[in-house]
Structures are given as C-alpha cells and as structure tokens.
C-alpha positions as CSV (number, residue, x, y, z in Angstrom):
1,M,0.0,0.0,0.1
2,V,1.3,3.4,-1.0
3,L,0.3,6.2,1.4
4,E,0.2,9.8,0.2
5,M,1.5,12.2,2.9
6,K,0.0,15.7,2.5
7,I,1.2,19.0,4.0
8,P,-0.8,19.3,7.4
9,S,-2.2,22.6,8.5
10,P,0.1,24.1,11.0
11,G,-2.5,26.5,12.4
12,E,-5.3,28.9,11.8
13,S,-4.5,31.4,9.0
14,I,-1.5,29.4,7.6
15,T,-2.1,28.1,4.1
16,E,1.4,27.8,2.8
17,V,4.8,26.4,3.9
18,E,8.1,25.9,2.6
19,I,10.3,22.6,2.7
20,S,13.3,24.0,4.6
21,Q,15.2,20.7,4.8
22,W,14.6,17.1,4.2
23,L,16.1,14.9,7.0
24,V,15.8,11.7,4.8
25,K,16.8,10.8,1.2
26,D,14.6,9.6,-1.5
27,G,14.3,5.8,-1.2
28,D,15.1,5.7,2.4
29,V,13.1,3.4,4.7
30,V,11.6,5.4,7.6
31,R,9.5,4.7,10.7
32,K,6.2,5.9,11.9
33,D,6.5,9.2,13.7
34,Q,10.3,9.7,12.6
35,T,10.8,13.4,11.6
36,I,11.5,13.5,7.9
37,A,11.5,17.2,7.1
38,E,11.5,20.6,8.6
39,L,8.8,23.1,7.3
40,D,8.9,26.8,7.4
41,S,5.9,28.7,7.7
42,D,5.5,32.7,8.0
43,K,5.4,32.1,11.8
44,A,7.5,29.1,12.8
45,T,9.6,26.1,11.8
46,L,7.7,22.9,12.1
47,D,8.7,19.2,12.1
48,L,7.0,16.8,9.6
49,P,6.7,13.3,11.0
50,A,6.3,10.2,9.0
51,E,2.6,9.0,9.1
52,A,3.6,5.4,8.6
53,S,6.6,3.1,8.3
54,G,8.0,2.2,4.9
55,K,10.1,3.3,1.8
56,I,9.7,6.9,1.1
57,T,9.6,8.7,-2.3
58,L,10.0,12.6,-2.1
59,K,7.6,14.6,-4.3
60,A,9.2,18.0,-3.3
61,Q,12.6,19.5,-3.1
62,E,14.1,21.8,-0.4
63,G,13.0,25.3,-0.9
64,D,9.8,24.4,-2.7
65,S,6.6,26.3,-1.5
66,M,3.5,24.0,-0.9
67,S,0.0,24.7,0.0
68,V,-1.7,22.9,3.0
69,G,-3.2,19.7,1.4
70,D,-0.4,19.2,-1.2
71,V,1.3,15.8,-1.4
72,V,4.8,16.0,-0.1
73,C,5.9,12.5,-0.3
74,L,4.8,8.9,-0.8
75,I,5.3,6.1,1.8
76,D,5.2,2.5,0.5
77,T,4.2,0.5,3.6
78,S,4.7,-2.9,2.0
79,E,8.5,-2.4,2.3
80,S,10.1,-4.0,5.2
81,V,11.4,-1.8,8.1
82,T,14.9,-2.4,9.4
83,E,15.2,-2.5,13.1
84,I,16.4,0.9,14.0
85,E,17.3,2.8,17.3
86,T,16.7,6.3,18.3
87,D,19.3,9.2,18.6
88,E,19.2,10.2,22.4
89,T,18.6,13.9,21.6
90,Q,16.6,13.6,18.3
91,S,13.5,12.1,17.0
92,N,15.3,11.2,13.8
93,I,15.5,7.5,13.5
94,E,18.2,5.6,11.4
95,P,18.9,1.9,10.8
96,I,21.1,0.0,13.1
97,E,23.7,-0.8,10.8
98,E,24.0,2.7,9.3
99,H,23.8,4.1,12.7
100,K,26.7,2.0,13.9
101,T,28.9,3.2,11.2
102,Q,28.4,6.7,12.4
103,I,29.5,6.0,16.0
104,T,33.2,6.6,16.7
105,Q,35.1,3.4,17.6
106,S,36.6,4.9,20.9
107,K,33.4,6.7,22.3
108,N,29.7,5.9,22.2
109,I,28.8,9.0,20.4
110,S,25.7,9.5,18.1
111,V,25.6,11.5,14.8
112,T,22.9,13.9,13.7
113,P,21.6,13.2,10.3
114,L,22.8,16.6,8.9
115,A,26.4,16.0,10.3
116,R,26.4,12.7,8.6
117,N,25.4,14.0,5.2
118,I,28.0,16.8,5.4
119,A,30.7,14.3,6.3
120,S,29.7,12.1,3.5
121,E,29.8,15.1,1.0
122,K,33.2,16.2,2.3
123,G,34.7,12.7,2.5
124,I,35.4,13.0,6.2
125,D,35.9,10.1,8.5
126,L,33.5,10.5,11.4
127,N,35.8,8.4,13.6
128,E,38.5,11.3,13.3
129,I,35.9,13.9,14.5
130,K,36.1,15.2,18.1
131,T,33.2,16.5,20.0
132,E,32.7,17.9,23.5
133,G,29.1,16.7,23.7
134,H,27.3,13.4,23.4
135,K,26.7,13.5,19.6
136,I,28.5,14.8,16.5
137,T,26.8,17.9,15.2
138,K,27.1,19.8,11.9
139,D,29.4,22.3,13.7
140,D,31.8,19.5,14.6
141,V,31.9,18.3,11.1
142,L,32.5,21.8,9.6
143,K,35.4,22.3,12.0
144,A,37.1,19.2,10.7
145,V,36.7,20.3,7.0
146,P,40.4,21.0,5.9
147,E,41.0,24.6,4.7
148,A,42.1,25.1,1.3
149,V,46.0,25.9,0.9
150,P,46.6,28.8,-1.5
151,A,48.8,28.0,-4.4
152,M,52.4,29.1,-4.1
153,G,52.8,32.9,-4.8
154,S,49.0,33.6,-4.2
155,S,47.6,35.2,-1.1
156,S,44.5,34.0,0.7
157,D,43.9,37.6,1.6
158,N,43.0,38.4,-2.1
159,S,40.3,35.7,-2.2
160,R,37.0,37.3,-3.1
161,T,33.8,35.0,-2.7
162,E,30.2,35.7,-2.5
163,T,27.3,33.3,-1.6
164,R,23.7,33.6,-2.5
165,E,20.9,31.9,-0.7
166,K,17.0,32.0,-0.5
167,L,15.5,33.7,2.4
168,S,13.4,31.5,4.5
169,M,9.6,32.1,4.4
170,L,9.9,33.2,8.1
171,R,12.5,35.8,7.3
172,R,10.7,37.0,4.2
173,K,7.5,37.5,6.3
174,V,9.4,39.3,9.1
175,S,10.9,41.5,6.4
176,E,7.4,42.3,5.0
177,R,6.0,43.1,8.4
178,L,8.8,45.4,9.5
179,V,8.5,47.4,6.3
180,S,4.8,47.6,6.7
181,V,5.2,48.9,10.2
182,K,7.5,51.8,9.0
183,N,4.9,52.7,6.2
184,E,1.6,52.2,8.0
185,T,2.1,53.5,11.4
186,A,3.2,56.9,13.0
187,M,5.9,55.1,15.0
188,L,7.8,57.2,17.6
189,T,10.3,56.3,20.3
190,T,10.7,57.9,23.7
191,F,13.5,57.0,26.1
192,N,14.3,56.8,30.0
193,E,16.9,55.1,32.1
194,A,16.4,53.0,35.2
195,D,18.6,52.3,38.1
196,L,18.5,48.5,38.8
197,S,20.3,48.6,42.2
198,N,17.4,47.2,44.1
199,I,16.8,44.4,41.6
200,F,20.5,43.5,41.9
201,E,20.2,43.4,45.7
202,I,17.0,41.2,45.6
203,R,18.6,38.8,43.2
204,K,21.9,38.6,45.0
205,K,20.0,37.8,48.4
206,F,17.3,35.3,47.1
207,K,18.6,34.0,43.7
208,E,19.9,30.6,45.1
209,A,16.8,30.0,47.3
210,F,14.6,30.9,44.3
211,L,16.4,28.5,42.0
212,Q,16.3,25.6,44.5
213,R,12.5,26.3,45.2
214,H,11.4,26.8,41.6
215,G,14.1,25.2,39.4
216,V,14.7,28.4,37.3
217,S,16.9,31.5,37.9
218,L,15.6,34.7,39.1
219,G,16.3,36.9,36.1
220,F,15.4,40.4,35.2
221,M,12.6,39.5,32.9
222,S,10.1,38.7,35.7
223,F,10.7,42.1,37.1
224,F,10.3,43.9,33.8
225,T,7.2,41.8,32.8
226,L,5.4,42.6,36.0
227,A,6.4,46.2,35.9
228,V,5.0,46.3,32.2
229,T,1.7,44.7,33.2
230,R,1.3,47.1,36.0
231,A,2.0,50.1,33.6
232,L,-0.4,48.6,31.2
233,K,-3.2,48.9,33.6
234,L,-2.4,52.5,34.3
235,F,-2.1,53.4,30.6
236,P,-4.6,51.2,28.8
237,D,-4.2,53.0,25.3
238,V,-0.6,51.2,25.2
239,N,-2.4,47.9,25.4
240,S,-4.6,48.8,22.5
241,M,-4.7,48.3,18.7
242,I,-6.2,49.9,15.7
243,D,-8.5,47.8,13.6
244,G,-9.8,50.0,10.7
245,D,-11.6,52.9,12.3
246,E,-11.9,51.2,15.7
247,K,-9.7,50.9,18.6
248,I,-9.6,47.6,20.3
249,S,-8.5,47.6,24.1
250,Y,-7.7,44.6,26.4
251,N,-8.3,44.1,29.9
252,Y,-5.6,41.5,30.0
253,S,-1.9,41.5,29.1
254,D,-0.7,38.9,26.7
255,I,3.1,39.8,26.6
256,S,5.2,38.9,23.5
257,V,8.8,38.2,24.2
258,A,11.4,38.5,21.6
259,V,13.5,35.5,21.4
260,S,16.5,34.9,18.9
261,G,16.3,31.5,17.3
262,P,18.1,29.5,14.6
263,K,15.5,30.7,11.9
264,G,15.5,34.4,13.2
265,L,13.7,36.4,15.8
266,M,10.4,35.1,17.2
267,T,8.0,36.4,19.6
268,P,6.2,33.8,21.8
269,V,3.5,35.0,23.9
270,L,3.1,35.0,27.8
271,R,-0.6,34.6,28.2
272,N,-2.4,36.5,31.0
273,A,1.0,37.7,32.2
274,Q,-0.9,40.2,34.6
275,K,-1.8,36.9,36.6
276,L,1.6,35.3,36.7
277,S,4.0,35.3,39.7
278,F,7.7,35.9,39.5
279,S,8.4,32.2,39.4
280,S,5.6,31.5,36.8
281,V,7.1,34.3,34.4
282,E,10.6,32.9,34.7
283,Q,9.3,29.2,34.0
284,E,7.2,30.2,31.1
285,I,9.9,32.3,29.6
286,K,12.4,29.6,29.9
287,R,9.9,27.0,28.3
288,L,9.1,29.3,25.3
289,A,12.8,30.4,24.7
290,D,13.9,26.6,24.8
291,S,11.0,25.8,22.3
292,V,12.2,28.5,20.0
293,R,15.9,27.3,20.1
294,N,14.9,23.7,19.9
295,K,12.6,24.4,16.9
296,T,9.7,22.9,18.8
297,I,7.7,26.0,19.2
298,T,4.1,25.9,18.2
299,V,2.0,28.2,16.2
300,D,-0.3,28.8,19.1
301,D,2.7,29.8,21.2
302,L,3.3,32.5,18.6
303,T,-0.3,33.8,17.9
304,G,-1.5,37.0,19.6
305,G,0.1,39.2,22.1
306,T,-0.9,42.8,23.2
307,F,2.5,44.2,23.8
308,T,6.1,43.1,23.3
309,I,9.2,43.2,25.3
310,S,12.6,42.9,23.5
311,N,15.8,42.7,25.2
312,G,18.6,43.7,23.0
313,G,20.9,44.1,26.1
314,V,21.7,40.4,26.1
315,F,23.6,41.0,22.9
316,G,25.4,44.2,24.3
317,S,23.1,46.8,22.8
318,M,23.4,50.2,24.6
319,L,20.4,51.8,22.9
320,S,17.9,51.2,20.1
321,T,14.5,52.1,18.7
322,P,12.7,48.8,18.6
323,I,10.2,48.2,15.9
324,I,6.6,47.7,16.8
325,N,5.2,44.1,16.4
326,P,2.0,44.6,14.4
327,P,-0.8,44.8,15.0
328,Q,0.4,45.9,18.5
329,S,0.7,49.4,19.3
330,G,3.8,49.4,21.7
331,I,7.1,47.6,22.3
332,L,9.5,48.1,25.2
333,G,13.2,47.8,24.4
334,M,15.6,46.7,27.3
335,H,19.3,47.3,26.9
336,N,22.7,46.4,28.5
337,I,23.2,47.1,32.2
338,I,26.2,49.5,32.5
339,Q,27.8,50.6,35.8
340,R,27.6,54.4,35.4
341,P,28.2,57.5,37.5
342,V,24.9,59.1,38.6
343,A,23.8,61.8,40.9
344,V,22.1,60.4,44.0
345,D,21.0,62.9,46.8
346,G,23.6,65.4,45.5
347,K,26.4,62.8,45.5
348,I,27.9,60.9,42.6
349,E,27.6,57.1,42.9
350,I,28.4,54.2,40.6
351,R,25.1,52.3,39.9
352,P,23.8,49.7,37.5
353,M,21.9,51.6,34.9
354,M,19.8,50.4,31.9
355,Y,18.4,52.7,29.1
356,L,14.8,52.0,28.3
357,A,13.0,52.7,25.0
358,L,9.3,52.6,24.2
359,S,8.3,52.7,20.6
360,Y,4.7,53.3,20.0
361,D,2.0,54.0,17.4
362,H,1.2,57.7,17.8
363,R,-2.0,57.3,15.9
364,I,-3.4,55.6,19.0
365,I,-1.0,56.6,21.9
366,D,-0.4,60.2,22.9
367,G,2.9,61.4,24.0
368,N,1.7,61.9,27.8
369,Q,0.5,58.3,27.7
370,S,3.8,56.9,26.2
371,V,5.9,59.0,28.7
372,G,3.8,58.1,31.6
373,F,3.9,54.4,30.7
374,L,7.7,54.3,30.5
375,I,8.0,56.2,33.8
376,A,5.6,53.7,35.3
377,V,7.9,50.8,34.1
378,K,10.9,52.8,35.6
379,E,9.3,53.0,38.9
380,G,8.4,49.4,38.9
381,V,12.1,48.2,38.5
382,E,13.7,50.8,40.5
383,D,11.5,50.0,43.6
384,P,10.3,46.4,43.0
385,E,10.0,45.7,46.8
386,N,7.1,48.2,47.3
387,I,5.7,48.7,43.9
388,L,5.7,45.1,42.5
389,M,5.8,43.1,45.8
390,G,3.8,45.1,48.2
391,G,6.5,44.9,50.6
392,K,6.5,41.2,50.8
393,I,9.6,40.0,48.9
394,E,9.8,36.4,50.0
395,K,6.1,35.9,49.6
396,S,6.2,37.4,46.1
397,L,9.1,35.2,45.1
398,G,7.1,32.1,46.5
399,L,9.7,31.3,49.2
400,T,7.4,31.3,52.2
C-alpha cells in the first residue's frame, strides 16, 4: 500500500509552507513518527513526522513552497522496515547498521543526520571527529573540514567570494511586516533610564533560594514583565490596537517576548501575564525560549500578544529604537546594564543603569501616555519591593 503524505495545517491562517530541509533521502526506509523534514511557515519552523513506516519517495525539493493539502511524499508501507534505534537527543531514527558506522570506535557518540550528510559529501571520517558533547553535530563536522591551501605565490587575503541563498519564508514574512510597520504606522520612540540597584540586591539575596524552590533562575525578565503589566493597567491605550476605524482595548496582558532562534527572531507569548507570579514568568519564559531554540515552538505559542518586550541588552546593545510588532501599538526595548556614575541625593555614585526605550504608534497613543507608561515601568523596576511586591519579597518570590 502506498500512502500519500500531505502537508498538514500548522495552524489557523497558515495556508502555505516551505520545505526547509529534508532529513531523509529519496528511497530511505522510515519509521512511523520519525521526523522526515522541517517546514517553514511565516510564523515558525515545524517538524514533519512520517505518518507510517515504509519506503519513502520525495515529491518536493528543499526550498519548494507548498500549500496545505499538497502531497509532499509517498510512503510504500509494503517495504520491510529495518530495526532501528533512536538518537538520544533527536527524534530522527536511523537503521542500526547505518547508525553503527556513524559512531566513533573509541566513544559511544551518536551523529545527527545533517552532520552525517555533510561528512559524506566532504569525505570526512567520522571516527576522526572530536566533539565535546554526546553527539557529533554539523558544527563538529565543519570544524574538521580541511582549509584550502593557497597556491604558491598567491595570497589567501586576495580571495573574493560571495554566496547567495534564498531567504526562509519566516525571514521573508518578518521583512514584509517590518517594512509595513514603517509605512503604515506613526511610530515614535521615547527614552528613559532605570537604576537597577534594588533588583541586583534582591537577586543577590534570594537567587539561590529561588532556584532551589522553583528550578529556574531569578532573572530580570520577571521584574520587567510585572512592571509592564502594571504600567499597562495604568495606561490602557498602550495595550490597545487599531482595527480600521476602531480601537480595540484589552483588559488582559498577553506579553510577546522577543527570542532569537536558529531561523531568526520570534515572539512567543506569555498569556495573561498580569496574573503570573515571578516564578511563573521565569518558568514560562524559559519554556518558550527553549522551544524556539529547539525548534519545537508551536504556532499557538506565537499567535496573539498585546504588547512586546525585546531585550537587546543580552547582545550588548546600549540603545535602540525597537520596531513595533504589528498589530500591536507598543514595544519596550531593554538594553545592557552598565555601571555608570549618577547623581544620588547630590552625590556621585556608581549604579547599574539601563536605558529603556518605548516605541509606540502615535495614531493611538499620545505623548503623555507613552511617557507616563515608561515612567511607570521605571518606577516598578527601581522600587520592586514596594511597587511590584507590596513590601513582601519572600512571599512574592514564592519562598514562604
């Protein structure tokens, strides 16, 4: 029996995907639920699992755009399936005999399918590759590729090369959205700065206890997230959107958090952030960030959001004008924390300072609303004990 595998619907409003990468070759024998390809949509990268065991015939190439319901491959279920074993850190499954040839003789180390393909193309012996982890990855193989030796009399400094590759569907969609924001909104940015001394003190005193109790670190994002949800209640226009001739306002805060992943920037959503505790915020942000970096994020996790927080400080950014995440009307930009001299009660002191930026759509948010919102965020992170915790630090951190 030959099974036609069709492109599944990744989620509401997504009608087209792109074949980002095949993880199997035409004619391979696959197992049911084995990940056979990665699909790019305009919102996320998705895994495509085999619907049955058997011999696979590919009906599309990498880079092809396909609509939901199109036949992407055929699986002949009458073909016998070789006994295979699972890679410890991947759902990609390979036949035992092939898998054994990819494990070094001296160490029980597995090999990712992409690493195996590159090694085969480059003629590299996997037994000669060193890795610090429990599996040989693409990067390990690329490090082992011998560098070309320039001919006598030539200089490698004179080499001039260029490469060309198609942008992923996700990257193309992000590009379109960013350009549309510049063209269709009256975007403006206002700035302020915050003294994070009190957050530093709280983290220093309770960080270990917080980690032991909740299994996650007490970072800066929980403080800023809760400061933002408080500010959104005080200035609801910042938590609104324009829909044609109407303004939509929300009595809840679904906070999009910008996360850099393998396929580019994504903004998974913290649902009902106004109801979350410090520990819940940290746990949920870790889950979403791990899902983005492991490419297991779902479309539902990326859908919606009423306001966005972007932390360019983790990359060393001192100051920026973040771009609004449409159809939202505001985005808070966090930046790196620098020990700077500031005037405190008439004296110069060195304090951990962060520049804050709020980009907003001036069509719906007035200047006094934007400035007031940013000041409210500043107040929250400068005096978290009283403003965000009600004077009860340990209770707010879930330590009592």
